[in-house]
N, C-alpha and C positions, 0 to 999 in steps of 0.2 A: 515403588517408582514415584518420580516427581512429575506431576501433572504441571504444565506451564500455561500462561495466558497466551492467547493468540491474538497478536496486535499488529496491524499493518502487514499481514503476510508472514509474520515471524513469531516464533515461540520466545517468551520472555518471562524470567522470574518476577515476582512482585517486587515493586520498588522498595518496600520496606523489608523485604527478605523474610517476611512472617508467613508461616504455613500451618494449614489445618491437617488433622489426620483423616484419612479415608478408610473406613471400615468395610469389610467384606460381611454381608449379613449371614451368609450361610455358615460361618464359622466364628463370627464375633471378633475376628482378628484384624488389626491394622495392616493394610497391605500397600499403602502409599501415602503421599502427601499432595495437597493442592494449595495453590495460593490463597492466602488471606488478604485479598486485594483491598486497597484503600481508595480513597477519593482520587489520589493522584494517578493510580492505574486507570480509573475510569477516564480521567481527563485526558490521559495519553491515548486511550481508545478513541475517545471523541475526536481529538484533533485528526488522528489518522482517518476516521470516518469523514470527518469535515473536509479534509483534503481530497478525499476520493469522490466526494460527491458531484462536483461539477462534470467531470468526465463520465462517471457511471450514469448519472442521470440523462446524459445526452447519447449514451450508448444505444444502438439500434435495438429494436425489439427482437429481432432475429438473432442478434449476437447474445443478448441477455438469455434469450430461450435456449441457444445452444449450450451455454456454460451451464445452466441449471439442468438441463437434461444430461450433460456429461457428469455432473455431480451425481445424479440419480444412478447411472450406469456404474460409476465407481462404488457407490454404496452397495449395489447388488454384487459387484466383484469381491467386495470385502464382507460379504454377508456372515460368513461363519466366525470371522475375527470380531466383527461388531456384535454379534449375538452373544459370543462368549464374554465380552467385556460387559455388555449390557446385564447379563445373569449375574456375573461376579459382583457388580457394582449395586444391583438392585435386589437380588435374592430370587428373581422369577426364574421359572424353568428355562433352561436354554431352548428347548423345542418351541416355547411360546415366543421368546424373542426372535427366534429364527424364523417362525411362521407368521408373526404379527408385526412385532414392533420394527424391526429393521426393514422389511418389505414395505411397510407403510411409511417410513421415512424416506425410502427411495421414491414412493408413489407421490409423496408430497412435492419433492423437487420436479419430477416428471409433469405433474398436473399443472403446477404454477408455470413451469417453463412453457407448456402449451397455452394455458389460460391467457397469458399476457399478450399472445399474438391475437387473441380474439377479444380482447377487452376494448369495447368500443364507446366512444363518448357520443353525447346526443346533440341534435340540432333541431331547431323549432322555426318554422317560417311564420312570422307575424303578418298574416294576410290582411290587406287593406291599409297596412301601415309602412309598406316598402321597407321591411327590416327582416333580418334573420339573426337568430340567437345560436351559439354554438357553445358547448361546454368543454373546457379542456379539463383533463385528469392529470394533475402534475404531482410528481413524488413530492413527499413533505421535507425530507432532508435527512437529518440523523434521527434515527428512531431507537427506542430501547425495547428489548425483548427479554422477558423473564419467564423461565420455564420450570415445572415442578419435577418431582423425583419419581413419580408413579410410572410414567411412560417416557423415559428420559430423551432419547433421540427422536422418537415419534412426535412428542409434543414440541420439542425444540425446533425441529425442521418445520412443524406446522405454522410457526410464526416466521421464521427466517425467510423460507422460501418466497411467500407473497410479498414480503418487505422488500428483498432485494429484486424480485422480478418487476415490481412497480418502479424501480429506479432510485430506491432510498439506500442508504448505508446504515449499517446496524452496529450497535453496542449490545451484546446479548450476554446474559448470565443464566447458565444452567444451575439446577439445584447443586448445593454443595455436598448434598448426601451422595448424588449419583453424577459425578462430573466426567467419567471416563470417555463415554461415546462422543460428547461434545468436544473433548480434547483431540480425539482422533478425527473428528470432522475437519479439523484445520488442514491436515495433510491432504485430505481428499479435495478440499477447495483449492489448494496450491496446485495439485496435480491437474485438476479440471480447467486451471487458468483463470479462477476468479481473481480480478484485480486487486492488488493490495489495498487494505483499507476498507473494502466493500463490507466484509464481515469481520468483526472483532469480537472475541470471546473472552470475557473476564470472569474468573472464578472467585468465589468468596462467599461470606455471609450475606443473608438477605438484609440484616439489620445494618450492615456496613457498605458491602459492595452494591447490594440492590438499592439501598437508601441513596447512595451516590448517583445512581443511574435516574431514579425517579425524581430527584430534586435538582438535577442538572438544568440550569436555565435554557440551554440551547439544544437539549433532547426533546423534540417536539410531539412526540407520541410514545405512549407505553402500551404494550401488548403483554398481559400478565395472565397466567393460569396457576392457580393455588387456592389457599384456604380463603374463606370469606372475611376472616378478621384481617388478614394481610391485605386483602383487596380493599377493605374500608380504609385502612391506613393509606394505602396508595392514592386513593381518590381524595383524602383529605390534603395530601401534599400536592398531587398533580392538578386537581381541579382549579385552585386559585391562581396557578401559573398558566391556565388555559391550554393544557395539553389535551390532545386527543387521547382517549382511553378505551381500551378493550379489555374487560375483566371477565374471565371465565372461572368461576368460583366453585363453591361446594355444591353438593346434591344430597338429598335423602328421598330417593326415587321410589315411587310405587310401582308394584308389579301386581296387576289386577287380572285375577283369574276368573273367568265365567264358567259355567258347567257345559256350556255348549261349545267349548274350545277343542281343537285337536289335541287330545289329552297327551299322548305319547310324545308329540312335538314339543308341547308347552313344557312337559316334565323335563326332557333333555335340555332344552334351551334355559329353563329357570336354574338348573343345576349350574350351567356356564354364566349366566347373568348375575348369579349370586356370588360366585367364587373365582372367576376369572382373575388372573393376576393377584391372586390372595385377597381378593375383594377390593383391592387398592385401585379402582377405577372409578371416576366421578359419576359414571353412568350406570354402575351397578344398581340392580334393583334390591335395595336393602329391606324393603318393607313389603311384605308378600301378603296380599289380601285374597282369600279364597272363597267363592260363593259356598255357603253353608251346605248345600246339598252334596258337594264332593269334597268337602273339607278333611273329613276323617280319612277317605282314601288317599288324598294328596298328601297328608301328614305322613301316613305310613310309608308311601312309596318314596317321597322326597328324602325323608330321613334315611331310609334304606340305601338310596343312591348316594347320599352324602357320606355315609359310613364306609363306602367303598372307595373314596377318593383317598389317593396316596399322598401323604405328607412326606417329602424327602428333600434330599440335596437336589439343588438345581441342575445338576450336570446329569443326573439319573434320568434316562428315557421314561422310566415308569412313573415319574414324580407328576402329580397333579397340582399340588400346592407346594410352593417353595417356601423360602424364608421371607418373613416381613422385613421392611426396608431398614429398620433400625432398632435398637433395644428400646429407645424411648418411645417409639411408635408401638411396639409390642406392649409395653407397659400401659399406654394410653387405651389400647384396644381391651387388654385385660381388665383395666379400670371400669369400662363400660359394661363388660360382662358382669362384673360384681354389682354394679348399680342395678343391672336388670334383675339379678336375683333378689336384691333388696326391695324391689318393685314388684315382687311376686312373679316375675317372668319364670317359665319352666324351661330348663335346659334339656331339649329333646336329644341332642348329641353335641359332642365336643365340648368347648368351654375351657380346655386345659392347655398349658404349654406342652410341648412335646420334645423329646430328646431324639436326635438322629444320631445313630451309631457313627462314631469318628469325628462328629461335628457337634459335640455336646454344647458348645457355647453359641450356636447358632440361635436365630430368633424365629422359632418355629411355633405355630398354633394350630391346634386342631381346627377344622371348619366347623362353625358354630351355628346350630339352629335354636331359636328361643321362641317359644309360644307365649304370646302376650294375650291379655284380655281386653286391653284398652290401647288406643292409639295415642293417648295422652302421655303415656310413659316416656322418660328421656331417651331410652334406647331407640324409640320411634321418632323422636323429634330432633335429635342431635346427630350430626354426622360422625359415624365411628370410623369408616374407611378402613375396613379390614374384613376378615373371613368370617362376618357375623351377619345374620339374617334374622329377622323375626316373621312369624306367621300368625295370622289370625283369620277368623271367619267373618263374612259379612252376609246379610240378608237381602238387601236391595241396592239398586243402582244408585239412588240419591245418598244412601249411607256411606257407600264406598267412595263416592265422588267427594263428599264432605271430608272424609278422613284423608283421601289423597291429596287434597288442596290445602289441608289444615296446617302444614308445616311451613317454615319461612322459606324454604328453598323451592325452586321451580326449574330444574335442569331438564330432566327427562321423565317420561312415564312409559310403562309398557302394559298394553292391553290385550288380553286373550279372549277373543269370541269370534263367533262366525255370523253373528247378527249385524247386518250392515247398518241398520238404522241406529242400533246401540253404538257401533263404531263411530258413526258420524256425530252423534250426540255428545258421546264421551270425549271424542278428540277435540271438539269445539270447547267444551267446558273444563277440561284438565288444564291446570295452570302450569305449564311447562313449555319450554322452548322446543323440545323434541318428543314426539310421540310414535312409538313403535307399536304396530298391530300386528299379532301373530308373529313376531320376530324380535330380535335384539341385536344391536350393534351392526345392523346392516347399513352401511355407509356409502353414499354417493358424494363425492367430493365436491360436487357442484353445489349441494345444498347448505343453506345457512346452518351454523352451529352456535349454540349458545342458550342461556337460560333467562328466567325472568326472576323478579324478587331477589332474594339474597343469593341467587345463583349467578349473578353477573349483570354485566352491561355490555351491549354491542353483540356483534355476531361475527364468527370467523367462518372460512371455508368459501370456496367458489369466488363469484365477483364480489361478495361482501367484503371478503378480506382485501381485495384489491381496491375497493372503495375506501375501506379504512385507512389503507396506507398511501392514499393520494388526497390531494385537495381539489375540490371542484371549483373551477373558475369560469363564470359565464362572460362570453363575449357578444355583445349587441352591435350589430352594423346596420345602419339605415343606408338605403341605396336609392 
């Protein structure tokens, strides 16, 4: 099938009539085409957004809220269809898409549909000066949203929902690797009554379509989730143009396990935090540090559980690990496994491509656990973004804190301990934007989301997202 751009409420072919092939990761076959959109397509989308902005920005909060909540409801109505599309496009198990990705996309619209009605500005009385200051929070105008392939609709809506809730109009680009659910979202927006031009979805390559968005002189803000190198490029282009930037980038997250943890809960959660979505989540704990006194027990128990995970076709209800997103990504992950071997890493389990019966050309890889003796190795310093984790022991709190903070990234960290004082010390000192203690991926959409160092700039989520997608204007009145 041919995916089309969604511009001004209508589906359109790319102006150049150039197309890209869309691959199904589970069998390695081409199953459709998507636009290879150009600067001209982005300009068409921008003009539609610009024309829609004056009315949308003045639409009442109640009306904006009603439309966003209606979109949320329609996503839920189309749960099965969207989950199947996400699985086919991305390679993840259908049951994962059905239980996590699509429900979260609905929650994003519902949350911001409600949040915008509670988003209040500030006022300050200047006592003794006979003056009052109040702050307006006004929409920016036309903004750009660029999302990744690992959680396609989940993260696409995480950007779009607050942008349009705040009164902006959007030119959005989903990943060219996983465009299907973003395409299907267009029909849902039309059915929900979203005015034409408020949301425009342009498909294509990051180097071409994405580049046209970030360098457009009148797209005033860019929200991007993806790789650190791409984020660096976006910053170089957008910063001299004085655009607002929100960049959610890579991670190399530590999972720190102390002997006083609730062991069974920790073990089960660590399996999930290591290999959920084939390890293709920026928040996965890919560096596992275990206190020396329980290290051997953990190693035995963890490897045993990982060997029980089922690699299979995404449509199979027994599948725990589906296909990786693309052939090139599979090759990248395999490259890092080979590097780990060269650096004296010990493969405790996995490490091999796997063939699934009847889907021999799919991009499947065994979940892989590598024992390392030092945190300086490349497999511990560079983002792999696949079903690969390393484990190593530590002896002291100071040592593991040093190793946890030594990487260039700082997105999240997970800490397993029942010592409250240690929890407070470590949480204060870990260099990450998100700290989970005795849990993982427990998300409250009101909280700020983002990282430090090479993991990004800015915060998403809650009122932080609404602040990003608005400009503050102070008004001072003397009376």
